N, C-alpha and C positions, 0 to 999 in steps of 0.2 A: 429478569429474562431479557436477553438481547435477541434481535432478529435482523435478517437482511432487509435493508431499507429500500432497495430499488432493483429494477431489472427482472429477469426471468424467475429468480428465486425470492422475489419480494415477499416479506412476512414469514419466511421460513425461520423457525426458531433455532438459535445456536446455543451451545453449552458454554458455560463459563466456570472456571475452577473456583472453589470456595477460597476465602481468604483474600489477601491483598497482593497476591503475586502478579495479577494483571489488572489493568484499568481499561476495559473495553471502551472504544470511542462510542459516543452516543449515536443513536439512530439518526437524530436530527443533524448532527455534524456530518455523518457519512452521506446522508441524503443530499444535504446542501452541497457538499463537495462534488458528488457525482452529477448534480445539476450543472455545475461549472464545467466538469469534464466533458459532458455531452455536447457542449457548445464550443469546445476547444478543438481546432483543426491543427493537426501536427504537420510538420513539413520535413522534407529530406532534400538536401542539396538546394536549398532555397526555393523549393517548389511546394506550395501548400496543397494538401489533399482535401478531398471532400469527406473523408472518413473521420468519425469520432476517434480520438486518440486511444480509447480503450479497445476498439474493435480489432479482434485478431492479434492483440498485443501480447508480447512477453512482459510480465509484470513481476516486480520484486516487492515482497512484504517484509520489511525489517522489523525486528521486535514483534513478531507476528501475534504472540499471545493466543487468543481464540481464533485468529485467522480472519477476523471480521473484514478488514480492509481487502485482503486478497480474495475472499469469497464474494465480496461486493463487486470486485473487478470481474470475476468469473460470471457473475449474474448479469453483468453488463457487456458481455461479449469477448472478454480476454481469452486468448488461446492457451496460455500457459502461465502459471503463477508459481514462483519459488517463495516458500515460507521459511524465514530464518528465525529459529527459536531454540533456546538451550535449557529453559527451566522445565523440570520434569512434570509438574502439575499442569503447566500451560501446554506442554506437548500432548498430554493426555486429552485435554479439551480440544486441541487443534485437530488431532487425529479423528476424534468423534465427529467434529464439525465437517471435516472433509468427506467422511463417510456419509453424513447427512446430505451434503451437496451432491455427491455422486449419485445417491439414490434418487434425489429430486430430478437430476438430469435424465436418469434412466426412465423414471416414471413419466416424464414428458416426451420420451422417445427422442431425446436430443443427443448429439455426440458429446462425449465426456471430455472436457478440456484436460490438459496435463496439469497435475498438481504434484509438486515436489517439495518435500520438507528437508531443510538442511539443519541438522541438529548440532549447531555450533553457535558460539557467541558471535555477534555482528563483526567484531574486529577480525576474528579468525576466518569468517565466512566470506567477507566482502569480495576478495579477489578471486574466489571460486565461483562467483555468480555469473550468469550469462549476460550478454549485452541485452539491454531492456529498453522499452519505450516509456515505461512508467515505474517509478519507485515510490513506495509509501514508507514512511518512517515515523513510527509512533512509540518512542522510547519513554522511560520514566521521565517525568517533567523535572526540569531544573537540576539535572545531575551532570551537566557538562557535555551531553551527547550531541548537541546541535553542532558545535564546532568540530567534535571528533568525527562525526559522520560526513560532514562536508570535506574534511581533510581526507577521509577514506575515498570519497568520490574523486577528489583531485588527484590522488595517487593511482587509483585503479580504473577510473573512467568506465563505469558499468552502464552509463546512460548514453543512448544514441543521440546524435545531433537532432534537435527539435523535440526531444523527449521532455517529460516533466518529472521533477523531483518534488514530492510533497512531504512536508515536515509538520507534524502536529506538536504543538508546544503550549505551555502556559502563556496566557496573553502578555504577562509582564516579562517574559523571557526575550532578551534582545536578539536580533538577527546578527550572527557573527559576520565579520568582514574577512571571509576566506575566499581566495581565488580558486574556485573549483570549475571554472568554465561555465558557470551558471549565472543567469540573470534573474534577480528577484522580480517576478512577474506580478504577483498579487498576494494579498493576505485577506482571509475571511475569518471573522470572529464569530464564535458560537459560545455564548456564556463566558466561562473562564478560560476557554480554549481558543487557540488560533491555529489555522492551517495556512502555512506559507507555501506558495507555488513558485518554483524555480524552473526556468527553461534552459535546456542545454544548448549552448551556442556552438 
């Protein structure tokens, strides 16, 4: 069983499809990542704000799977999350999890943030996504997606200046040298997984 690791929906259980179609990020990894995000202050036009980067943000969850990354963002104050997923079994779990999140917001008498599913593969969906402050990308490990997604961002520029692009990969996966207008800001290691943080310049 997986569950939300932090924020308003902490410990809410999430569904995961059977089989190997998805590889949900561990609770420890998501909790550690959001600890970093809570202390990251984003900026616009070179002016740093006092707000956490997640607060009231538009967020994109690429290769959404169960939706754990995006739901974690909603739990931590995001205003809107776009979930990109094309696999039928993963979509079933994702829809169930968004319904669970919606019910939790209702039960706490909180306003329900916008949740949008884009049922396409990432390459077809990328240019149709909104401008966002935070992008999570958790593709299958070691299948060449790191460079492909950075090239998509270089071509389509879905991230606003000062925003963060987070890419989860196997520790041994090298960081591609692609000029996508991003600066490699940090890397956090969790077991065999790494989360790479990039800032939009």
